[in-house]
C-alpha positions in Angstrom: 18.8 15.5 10.5 17.1 17.8 12.9 14.7 18.8 10.1 13.9 15.1 9.7 13.2 14.7 13.4 10.7 17.6 13.3 8.9 16.2 10.3 8.7 12.7 11.8 7.2 13.9 15.0 4.8 16.2 13.3 3.7 13.7 10.8 3.2 10.9 13.3 0.7 13.0 15.1 -0.9 14.3 11.9 -1.8 10.8 10.6 -2.1 8.9 13.9 -3.2 11.1 16.9 -3.7 9.5 20.3 -6.9 7.5 20.7 -9.8 9.3 22.4 -11.4 8.1 25.6 -14.5 6.1 25.0 -16.6 8.9 26.4 -15.0 11.6 24.2 -17.1 13.1 21.5 -15.4 12.0 18.2 -16.5 15.3 16.6 -14.1 17.2 18.9 -11.0 15.4 17.6 -9.2 17.6 15.1 -6.2 17.0 12.9 -3.1 19.3 13.1 -2.3 21.9 10.5 1.0 20.7 9.1 1.8 22.5 5.9 5.0 24.3 5.3 4.4 27.6 3.5 8.1 28.3 3.2 9.0 24.9 1.9 12.2 25.0 4.1 11.3 22.6 6.8 12.6 19.6 4.9 14.4 19.2 1.6 13.0 17.0 -1.2 15.8 14.6 -0.7 15.2 14.4 3.0 11.5 13.9 2.4 12.3 11.1 -0.1 14.7 9.3 2.3 12.2 9.6 5.2 9.4 8.2 3.1 11.4 5.2 2.0 12.6 4.5 5.6 9.0 4.9 6.8 7.8 2.3 4.3 10.6 -0.1 5.2 9.5 0.2 8.9 5.9 -0.5 8.0 7.0 -3.6 6.0 8.8 -4.9 9.1 5.7 -4.6 11.3 2.5 -5.2 9.3 1.4 -7.2 6.3 1.6 -5.0 3.2 0.2 -6.5 0.0 2.7 -8.1 -2.4 0.1 -9.4 -4.9 1.0 -7.8 -8.3 -2.6 -7.4 -9.5 -3.7 -5.6 -6.3 -0.6 -3.4 -6.4 -1.1 -2.6 -10.1 -4.8 -1.6 -9.4 -4.3 0.6 -6.4 -1.3 2.3 -8.0 -3.3 2.9 -11.2 -6.2 4.5 -9.4 -3.8 6.6 -7.3 -1.9 7.8 -10.3 -5.1 8.7 -12.2 -6.0 11.0 -9.2 -2.5 12.4 -8.9 -2.3 13.3 -12.6 -5.0 16.0 -12.0 -3.7 17.2 -8.6 -1.6 20.2 -7.8 1.5 18.0 -8.0 1.1 15.7 -11.0 4.8 14.9 -11.0 5.2 14.1 -7.3 6.4 10.5 -6.8 3.4 9.0 -4.9 3.5 5.3 -4.0 0.1 3.7 -3.1 -0.2 0.4 -1.4 -2.7 -1.9 0.4 -2.4 -3.0 4.0 -3.7 -6.5 4.5 -5.7 -5.7 7.6 -9.5 -5.8 8.1 -9.5 -2.6 10.1 -11.0 0.5 8.3 -8.1 2.8 7.8 -6.2 4.9 5.2 -3.2 7.3 5.8 -0.7 9.5 4.1 3.0 9.2 5.1 6.1 11.2 4.2 7.3 11.1 0.7 3.9 10.5 -0.8 3.4 7.0 0.7 -0.4 6.4 0.8 -1.8 3.3 2.4 -5.3 1.9 2.3 -6.4 -1.0 4.4 -8.2 -4.0 2.8 -10.9 -3.4 5.4 -11.7 0.1 4.0 -11.7 -1.1 0.4 -14.2 -3.9 1.3 -16.7 -1.6 3.0 -16.8 0.8 0.1 -19.9 0.3 -2.1 -18.6 2.1 -5.2 -15.2 2.7 -6.8 -15.7 6.5 -6.4 -15.9 6.0 -2.7 -12.5 4.4 -2.6 -11.2 7.2 -4.9 -12.7 9.8 -2.6 -10.6 8.5 0.4 -7.5 8.3 -1.8 -8.0 11.8 -3.2 -8.4 13.1 0.4 -5.1 11.6 1.4 -3.4 12.9 -1.7 -4.7 16.4 -0.9 -3.1 16.2 2.6 0.2 15.7 0.7 -0.2 18.2 -2.1 -1.4 20.9 0.3 1.6 20.2 2.6 -0.6 19.6 5.7 2.2 17.3 6.9 4.7 20.1 7.3 3.0 23.1 8.7 3.0 24.5 12.2 5.4 21.9 13.7 7.2 23.0 16.8 9.9 20.5 18.0 13.4 20.3 19.3 15.9 17.5 19.5 17.5 15.0 17.1 16.4 11.7 15.7 18.3 9.6 13.2 16.5 8.7 10.0 15.9 5.0 11.0 14.6 6.2 14.4 12.3 8.8 12.9 10.9 6.3 10.5 10.5 3.6 13.2 8.7 6.1 15.4 6.2 6.8 12.6 5.6 3.1 12.0 5.3 2.4 15.8 2.7 5.1 16.3 0.8 3.7 13.3 0.8 0.3 14.8 -0.1 1.6 18.3 -3.7 0.7 17.6 -2.9 -2.9 16.9 0.1 -3.4 19.2 -0.1 -0.7 21.9 3.3 -1.6 23.3 5.0 -0.5 20.1 3.4 2.9 20.2 4.3 3.3 23.9 7.9 2.3 23.2 8.2 5.0 20.6 6.8 7.7 22.9 9.2 6.5 25.7 12.1 6.8 23.2 11.1 10.3 22.4 10.9 11.3 26.0 14.2 9.6 26.8 15.8 11.8 24.1 14.4 14.9 25.7 12.5 15.7 22.5 9.6 18.1 23.1 6.9 18.8 20.6 3.6 20.7 20.4 1.0 20.6 17.7 -2.1 22.8 17.4 -5.0 20.7 16.2 -7.5 22.4 13.8 -10.2 21.4 11.4 -9.0 23.5 8.5 -6.7 20.9 7.0 -9.5 18.3 6.9 -11.9 20.8 5.3 -9.2 21.8 2.8 -8.4 18.1 2.0 -12.1 17.5 1.4 -12.4 20.5 -0.9 -9.2 19.7 -2.9 -9.9 16.0 -2.9 -13.4 16.6 -4.4 -11.9 18.7 -7.1 -9.4 15.9 -7.9 -12.4 13.4 -8.0 -14.3 15.5 -10.5 -11.3 16.1 -12.7 -10.5 12.4 -12.8 -14.0 11.3 -13.7 -15.0 9.9 -10.3 -18.3 10.9 -8.5 -17.8 14.0 -6.2 -20.9 12.9 -4.3 -19.2 9.7 -3.3 -17.2 11.6 -0.6 -20.1 12.8 1.5 -22.0 9.6 0.9 -19.1 7.5 2.2 -18.4 9.8 5.2 -22.1 9.8 6.1 -22.3 6.0 6.1 -19.2 5.9 8.2 -20.7 8.3 10.7 -23.9 6.4 10.9 -22.0 3.1 11.5 -20.2 4.5 14.6 -23.2 3.6 16.7 -22.5 -0.1 16.1 -18.8 0.1 16.9 -18.9 1.1 20.6 -15.3 1.6 21.7 -13.9 -0.1 18.6 -14.2 2.9 16.4 -12.3 2.4 13.1 -8.9 4.1 13.0 -10.0 6.1 9.9 -12.7 7.8 12.0 -10.2 8.5 14.8 -7.7 10.2 12.5 -10.4 11.7 10.2 -13.3 12.7 12.4 -16.5 13.0 10.5 -18.9 15.7 11.8 -22.3 16.6 10.6 -21.1 20.0 9.5 -18.3 18.5 7.5 -20.6 16.1 5.8 -23.0 19.0 5.1 -20.2 21.2 3.7 -18.9 18.4 1.4 -22.4 17.6 0.2 -23.0 21.2 -0.6 -19.8 21.4 -2.7 -20.7 18.1 -4.4 -24.1 19.3 -5.4 -22.4 22.0 -7.5 -21.3 19.4 -9.9 -23.7 18.1 -12.6 -25.2 14.7 -11.8 -24.3 11.7 -13.9 -23.7 8.0 -13.6 -20.2 6.8 -12.6 -20.1 3.0 -13.2 -17.5 1.0 -11.3 -14.7 -0.5 -13.3 -14.6 -4.3 -13.5 -11.1 -4.0 -12.0 -12.5 -2.5 -8.8 -15.0 -5.4 -8.5 -12.4 -8.1 -9.1 -9.9 -6.6 -6.7 -12.5 -6.5 -4.0 -13.3 -10.1 -4.6 -9.6 -11.0 -4.4 -9.1 -9.0 -1.2 -12.2 -10.6 0.4 -10.6 -14.0 -0.2 -7.1 -12.9 1.0 -8.3 -11.0 4.1 -11.0 -13.5 5.0 -10.6 -15.7 8.1 -13.3 -18.2 7.4 -13.3 -19.8 4.0 -16.8 -21.3 4.5 -18.2 -17.8 5.1 -16.3 -16.4 2.1 -17.7 -19.2 -0.1 -21.2 -18.5 1.2 -20.8 -14.8 0.5 -20.0 -15.4 -3.2 -22.5 -18.2 -3.6 -25.3 -16.0 -2.4 -24.5 -13.5 -5.2 -24.5 -15.9 -8.1 -28.1 -15.1 -8.9 -28.1 -11.4 -7.9 -27.3 -8.1 -9.6 -26.1 -7.6 -13.1 -24.4 -10.1 -15.4 -21.1 -8.6 -14.5 -21.7 -8.8 -10.8 -22.7 -12.5 -11.1 -19.5 -13.1 -13.1 -17.4 -11.5 -10.4 -19.1 -13.7 -7.8 -18.1 -16.8 -9.9 -14.6 -15.5 -10.0 -14.7 -15.1 -6.2 -15.8 -18.7 -5.8 -12.8 -19.8 -8.0 -10.4 -17.8 -5.9 -11.8 -19.3 -2.7 -11.3 -22.8 -4.1 -7.8 -21.9 -5.2 -6.9 -20.5 -1.8 -8.0 -23.9 -0.3 -6.0 -25.7 -3.0 -9.2 -27.3 -4.5 -7.7 -27.2 -7.9 -10.3 -29.5 -9.6 -13.0 -27.0 -8.5 -11.0 -23.8 -9.4 -9.6 -24.8 -12.8 -12.9 -25.2 -14.7 -14.3 -22.0 -13.2 -11.3 -20.0 -14.5 -11.2 -22.0 -17.8 -14.7 -20.9 -18.6 -14.2 -17.3 -17.5 -11.0 -17.0 -19.5 -12.8 -18.5 -22.6 -15.9 -16.3 -22.2 -14.0 -13.1 -21.4 -10.6 -13.2 -23.2 -10.2 -9.4 -22.9 -10.1 -9.6 -19.1 -6.5 -10.4 -18.0 -7.5 -11.4 -14.5 -9.4 -14.5 -15.6 -6.6 -15.8 -17.7 -4.0 -15.0 -15.0 -6.1 -16.9 -12.4 -6.1 -20.0 -14.7 -2.4 -19.8 -15.2 -1.9 -19.3 -11.5 -3.9 -22.5 -10.8 -1.6 -24.4 -13.1 1.4 -22.9 -11.4 0.2 -23.8 -7.9 -0.5 -27.4 -9.1 3.2 -27.4 -10.2 2.2 -27.8 -13.8 5.0 -25.5 -14.7 5.0 -26.1 -18.5 1.3 -25.5 -18.7 1.6 -22.4 -16.6 4.4 -21.0 -18.7 2.4 -21.5 -22.0 -0.6 -19.7 -20.5 1.6 -16.8 -19.2 3.3 -16.5 -22.6 0.0 -16.1 -24.3 -1.2 -13.6 -21.7 2.1 -11.6 -22.1 1.6 -11.4 -25.8 -2.0 -10.3 -25.4 -1.3 -7.8 -22.5 2.3 -6.6 -23.1 2.0 -3.6 -20.8 0.5 -5.6 -17.9 3.3 -5.8 -15.3 1.3 -8.0 -12.9 1.3 -10.7 -15.6 5.0 -10.1 -16.3 5.9 -10.8 -12.7 3.9 -14.0 -12.7 5.4 -14.9 -16.1 8.8 -14.5 -14.6 7.9 -16.9 -11.8 7.0 -19.5 -14.4 10.2 -18.9 -16.3 12.2 -19.6 -13.1 10.2 -22.7 -12.4 11.1 -24.0 -15.9 14.8 -23.1 -15.6 14.8 -20.2 -18.0 16.7 -17.9 -15.7 18.3 -15.8 -18.4 15.0 -15.0 -20.0 13.7 -14.2 -16.6 16.5 -11.8 -15.9 15.9 -9.9 -19.2 12.2 -9.7 -18.4 12.9 -8.3 -14.9 15.1 -5.6 -16.4 12.2 -4.6 -18.7 9.9 -3.8 -15.8 9.0 -0.2 -15.1 10.7 1.9 -12.5 7.7 1.7 -10.2 7.7 -2.1 -10.3 11.4 -2.2 -9.7 10.9 -0.4 -6.4 8.8 -3.3 -5.0 10.5 -5.8 -2.6 9.3 -8.7 -4.8 11.5 -7.3 -7.6 14.6 -7.8 -5.5 13.5 -11.2 -4.4 13.0 -12.3 -8.0 16.4 -10.9 -9.0 18.0 -12.9 -6.2 16.3 -16.1 -7.2 17.2 -15.5 -10.9 20.9 -15.0 -10.2 20.9 -18.0 -7.9 19.7 -20.1 -10.9 22.3 -18.5 -13.0 25.0 -19.7 -10.6 26.0 -16.2 -9.6 25.9 -16.4 -5.8 27.4 -13.0 -5.1 24.7 -11.3 -7.1 22.1 -13.5 -5.6 23.1 -12.6 -2.1 23.4 -9.0 -3.0 19.8 -8.8 -4.2 18.5 -10.8 -1.3 20.2 -8.2 0.9 18.2 -5.5 -0.9 15.0 -7.5 -0.5 15.5 -7.9 3.3 16.4 -4.2 3.6 13.2 -3.2 1.7 11.3 -5.4 4.1 12.8 -3.6 7.1 15.1 -6.6 8.1 18.5 -4.8 8.1 20.3 -7.5 10.1 19.3 -10.2 7.5 20.5 -7.8 4.8 23.9 -7.6 6.5 24.2 -11.4 6.6 23.4 -11.6 2.9 26.1 -9.0 2.0 28.7 -10.9 4.1 27.7 -14.1 2.3 28.1 -12.3 -1.0 31.6 -11.1 -0.1 32.7 -14.7 0.5 31.8 -15.7 -3.1 34.6 -16.6 -5.4 35.6 -14.5 -8.4 34.4 -11.1 -7.2 35.3 -8.3 -9.6 36.4 -4.9 -8.4 33.1 -3.2 -9.3 30.9 -5.7 -7.4 33.3 -5.8 -4.5 33.0 -2.1 -4.1 29.2 -2.1 -4.2 29.1 -4.8 -1.5 31.5 -2.9 0.7 29.5 0.3 0.4 26.2 -1.5 1.1 27.6 -3.3 4.1 28.8 -0.1 5.6 25.5 1.5 5.0 23.5 -1.4 6.5 25.7 -1.6 9.5 25.3 2.1 10.2 21.5 1.8 9.8 21.4 -1.1 12.2 23.6 0.7 14.8 21.3 3.8 14.7 18.2 1.6 15.1 19.7 -0.3 18.1 20.8 3.0 19.8 17.2 4.2 19.6 15.8 1.2 21.5 
């Protein structure tokens, strides 16, 4: 546990250092050197547990994307990059934070988050990939575990909550302060030496990952240069990404010099990138009228594909406002004109689902599932339509056919709970609701669900044993979390 404490403290400062004073030169901010050359600071199992706990804490504090299409896209881009990294078999998990702030970060256990705001300011898919490859490099080069000096003891929930609180310090300062007070109260001392080497190495390794995965290496200096130039307009509200990843003129020059060593060629954006940005713009937007204006202004600009994406964005804007008579014909035409694009057909089926035309939605999703059998985003929405049409057993079988990655998502447990509820198996329903709440960082609600499950009639020995074990585990987690406050 002491090893876990060391890692938590080191990592929280690595990814989220204290904010600089407004008068400070951002070029002087440096990231700590956090690798572990011996590999003995934390075991793989401890790293896995801390990463999962860290992600649960994030879920309890900020809005993490649950949309299957967005999750499928960000995970596919991340996995494409990881495949050519130094650790192709490492269990990375990529996710999108539904915040408009410009930020990206790497947490323990390979959890890499990218804010919607950062995705929306990128101007090319390779720019997004350059940020993700940089964060992957921080993990593969073990910058998170080097040169940590600390003493003391933190429980796993406390360590994870401390990481999450420091992350949220920029949005809710009292959370970050509370975490630091808890550390001080526990007499935990730590000291980190900040250097530039890990950032430079992450740039170098990340650029190699970019080139090997068929993304543009030049996108890294291009994106960093644009961020640096934009700082003059931010004043004191410098994006968190620039606070934790300071962009200096020499760093941009070095990365551009390395990028120029690669042969020049065109790297077109995927349609998936453009469609996901359109979807995020609608989801993260605060003014529907402005969002509609944004897409409408692009209906007659750019390439045919870009104009089609703008049309899709208008449809999504209408759907978000429940203007179904406007959204449906847009998606109907897109799905007819571009049958090979799953997103258009899925949007049409989603429109039927939200209009409560469940039979129509089910028929559309069944066609899509047959056309795109490996598309798990469609499978998840198909399961929703099955539940709405009282086909719970078919929904259950489809849930169990999902990949291991999808079965880690909170929505998976939520759907299982709803499925067993419709199958009139309340114990199993409460059991999976407990797992859903735990995954979302709501341990007390998980305890309540387990106790409800234990009151169900007809429990067999196997399920009763599982419930008892999970109840003890959740109670212990909750106790440790309360002791840390």
